[in-house]
C-alpha positions in Angstrom: -2.6 -15.8 13.7 -0.3 -13.0 11.3 -2.4 -12.0 8.7 -2.5 -9.1 5.9 -5.8 -7.5 4.7 -6.0 -4.8 1.8 -9.0 -3.2 0.8 -10.2 -0.2 -1.2 -9.4 -1.0 -4.5 -11.8 -0.2 -7.5 -12.1 0.9 -10.7 -11.6 4.5 -11.3 -11.4 6.6 -13.9 -8.1 8.8 -14.7 -7.3 12.0 -12.5 -9.8 9.8 -9.7 -9.0 9.0 -6.1 -8.9 5.8 -3.9 -7.9 5.0 -0.2 -6.4 2.1 0.1 -6.8 0.1 3.9 -4.8 -2.6 5.1 -5.5 -4.3 8.3 -2.6 -6.2 10.4 -3.7 -9.0 12.6 -0.5 -9.9 14.5 2.2 -8.6 16.9 4.3 -6.0 16.8 2.6 -3.7 14.4 4.0 -0.6 15.6 7.5 -1.1 16.0 7.9 -1.9 11.8 8.2 0.4 9.0 5.0 -0.4 6.5 5.4 -0.4 3.0 2.7 -0.4 0.1 3.9 -2.2 -3.2 2.1 -3.0 -6.4 2.8 -5.7 -8.9 1.2 -5.9 -12.3 1.3 -9.5 -14.0 4.9 -10.4 -15.3 6.4 -8.0 -13.2 7.9 -8.0 -10.0 6.6 -6.3 -7.1 7.4 -2.8 -6.5 7.2 -0.5 -3.4 5.5 2.7 -3.9 5.4 4.2 -0.5 6.7 3.3 3.3 6.4 4.8 6.5 8.5 4.2 9.3 7.5 3.3 13.2 8.0 7.3 13.7 6.0 8.4 10.9 8.9 8.8 8.6 7.7 8.3 5.1 9.0 8.0 1.5 7.3 7.5 -2.0 8.7 6.3 -5.3 9.5 9.2 -7.9 6.4 7.4 -9.8 3.9 8.4 -7.6 5.7 11.6 -5.3 3.2 14.5 -5.0 0.0 11.8 -5.8 0.3 8.8 -3.0 0.3 9.6 0.7 0.6 6.6 3.2 -0.4 7.1 6.8 -0.7 4.7 9.6 -3.2 4.2 12.5 -1.2 2.4 15.2 -4.2 1.9 17.8 -6.1 0.2 14.5 -3.4 -1.6 13.2 -3.6 -0.3 10.1 -1.8 1.1 7.1 -3.3 3.6 4.6 -2.3 4.6 0.9 -4.1 7.8 -0.4 -3.7 7.9 -3.8 -4.7 10.8 -5.7 -4.7 12.3 -9.6 -4.5 8.4 -10.7 -3.0 7.2 -14.1 -3.4 4.3 -16.2 -0.2 3.4 -15.4 -1.1 2.8 -11.3 -3.2 -0.1 -12.5 -1.8 -3.0 -10.5 -2.6 -5.4 -7.5 -1.7 -3.5 -4.2 0.0 -5.0 -1.4 1.1 -3.5 2.2 3.9 -5.5 4.3 6.6 -4.2 6.2 9.5 -2.6 4.7 12.0 -4.9 5.9 14.5 -7.1 3.7 12.6 -9.6 3.9 8.5 -9.1 4.7 7.8 -10.1 8.2 3.9 -11.4 7.5 2.3 -13.5 4.8 1.4 -11.6 1.6 -2.2 -11.1 1.5 -4.6 -11.2 -1.1 -3.7 -7.4 -2.4 -6.0 -5.3 -4.0 -7.0 -4.5 -7.1 -6.4 -0.9 -8.5 -7.9 -0.1 -12.1 -7.5 3.2 -13.3 -9.2 3.2 -16.7 -11.6 5.7 -18.4 
């Protein structure tokens, strides 16, 4: 059954770090580009980082130089390393394929709260 399970969120002080994980259950993980998205109440989900099947990465300007996306094809897992966190990074973070339409049903996400 296709499923996404995000984990690793929590409460962190400004300047701190977190590493998010996205465990993917389903077929063809290796061939898809994957993205990390975030959403705050009342706003649309936005793409913050993505990684292609070949390992090329992109990050949004708002997180450039602070967030790094990676993938482990052997473990069907996508990661988001978040450093130098800011209060404006507070959001619920989700992963899914980075395509015109997501391939998987959205997971529950993982909440990241940056606050002193």
